[in-house]
ChimeraX commands (.cxc) that place a marker at each C-alpha (Angstrom):
marker #1 position 0.00,0.00,0.00 radius 0.5
marker #1 position 1.43,3.33,-1.07 radius 0.5
marker #1 position 1.02,6.46,1.06 radius 0.5
marker #1 position 0.34,9.75,-0.74 radius 0.5
marker #1 position -1.12,13.16,0.10 radius 0.5
marker #1 position -4.76,13.15,-1.03 radius 0.5
marker #1 position -5.62,16.18,-3.10 radius 0.5
marker #1 position -8.12,16.39,-5.92 radius 0.5
marker #1 position -5.38,16.78,-8.52 radius 0.5
marker #1 position -3.16,14.00,-7.14 radius 0.5
marker #1 position -6.03,11.48,-7.14 radius 0.5
marker #1 position -7.21,12.47,-10.62 radius 0.5
marker #1 position -3.70,11.96,-12.03 radius 0.5
marker #1 position -3.44,8.35,-10.82 radius 0.5
marker #1 position -3.65,5.98,-13.82 radius 0.5
marker #1 position -5.78,2.83,-13.96 radius 0.5
marker #1 position -3.50,0.01,-12.72 radius 0.5
marker #1 position -3.12,-3.58,-13.99 radius 0.5
marker #1 position -4.46,-4.87,-10.66 radius 0.5
marker #1 position -6.48,-3.40,-7.79 radius 0.5
marker #1 position -4.33,-0.80,-6.02 radius 0.5
marker #1 position -4.88,0.84,-2.64 radius 0.5
marker #1 position -3.44,4.17,-1.49 radius 0.5
marker #1 position -3.44,5.57,2.04 radius 0.5
marker #1 position -3.63,9.26,2.85 radius 0.5
marker #1 position -0.64,10.75,4.66 radius 0.5
marker #1 position -2.74,13.22,6.69 radius 0.5
marker #1 position -5.77,11.06,7.56 radius 0.5
marker #1 position -4.53,7.71,8.81 radius 0.5
marker #1 position -7.66,5.64,8.16 radius 0.5
marker #1 position -8.60,7.08,4.75 radius 0.5
marker #1 position -7.91,4.81,1.78 radius 0.5
marker #1 position -8.43,5.22,-1.96 radius 0.5
marker #1 position -8.81,2.14,-4.19 radius 0.5
marker #1 position -8.47,2.05,-7.99 radius 0.5
marker #1 position -9.35,-1.00,-10.08 radius 0.5
marker #1 position -8.18,-1.92,-13.60 radius 0.5
marker #1 position -11.53,-0.66,-14.98 radius 0.5
marker #1 position -10.72,2.72,-13.38 radius 0.5
marker #1 position -13.33,2.44,-10.63 radius 0.5
marker #1 position -12.31,4.79,-7.83 radius 0.5
marker #1 position -13.54,4.28,-4.27 radius 0.5
marker #1 position -12.81,5.90,-0.91 radius 0.5
marker #1 position -12.78,3.86,2.29 radius 0.5
marker #1 position -12.51,5.00,5.89 radius 0.5
marker #1 position -11.26,1.90,7.67 radius 0.5
marker #1 position -11.11,1.86,11.43 radius 0.5
marker #1 position -11.55,-0.80,14.08 radius 0.5
marker #1 position -13.90,-0.10,16.94 radius 0.5
marker #1 position -14.06,-1.83,20.29 radius 0.5
marker #1 position -17.34,-3.43,21.30 radius 0.5
marker #1 position -18.26,-4.39,24.78 radius 0.5
marker link #1:1,2 radius 0.2
marker link #1:2,3 radius 0.2
marker link #1:3,4 radius 0.2
marker link #1:4,5 radius 0.2
marker link #1:5,6 radius 0.2
marker link #1:6,7 radius 0.2
marker link #1:7,8 radius 0.2
marker link #1:8,9 radius 0.2
marker link #1:9,10 radius 0.2
marker link #1:10,11 radius 0.2
marker link #1:11,12 radius 0.2
marker link #1:12,13 radius 0.2
marker link #1:13,14 radius 0.2
marker link #1:14,15 radius 0.2
marker link #1:15,16 radius 0.2
marker link #1:16,17 radius 0.2
marker link #1:17,18 radius 0.2
marker link #1:18,19 radius 0.2
marker link #1:19,20 radius 0.2
marker link #1:20,21 radius 0.2
marker link #1:21,22 radius 0.2
marker link #1:22,23 radius 0.2
marker link #1:23,24 radius 0.2
marker link #1:24,25 radius 0.2
marker link #1:25,26 radius 0.2
marker link #1:26,27 radius 0.2
marker link #1:27,28 radius 0.2
marker link #1:28,29 radius 0.2
marker link #1:29,30 radius 0.2
marker link #1:30,31 radius 0.2
marker link #1:31,32 radius 0.2
marker link #1:32,33 radius 0.2
marker link #1:33,34 radius 0.2
marker link #1:34,35 radius 0.2
marker link #1:35,36 radius 0.2
marker link #1:36,37 radius 0.2
marker link #1:37,38 radius 0.2
marker link #1:38,39 radius 0.2
marker link #1:39,40 radius 0.2
marker link #1:40,41 radius 0.2
marker link #1:41,42 radius 0.2
marker link #1:42,43 radius 0.2
marker link #1:43,44 radius 0.2
marker link #1:44,45 radius 0.2
marker link #1:45,46 radius 0.2
marker link #1:46,47 radius 0.2
marker link #1:47,48 radius 0.2
marker link #1:48,49 radius 0.2
marker link #1:49,50 radius 0.2
marker link #1:50,51 radius 0.2
marker link #1:51,52 radius 0.2
view
């Protein structure tokens, strides 16, 4: 997983990869950006929570 600074221009410049690729934001630890070979772009906020 590559870490980059998420800005509108930096995310728009990322090319469609040969396989699913995930990027993590440098400033927001749990924010991820996934790009698929068909150029589908998705944001994820991934964080574990404690229950109980």
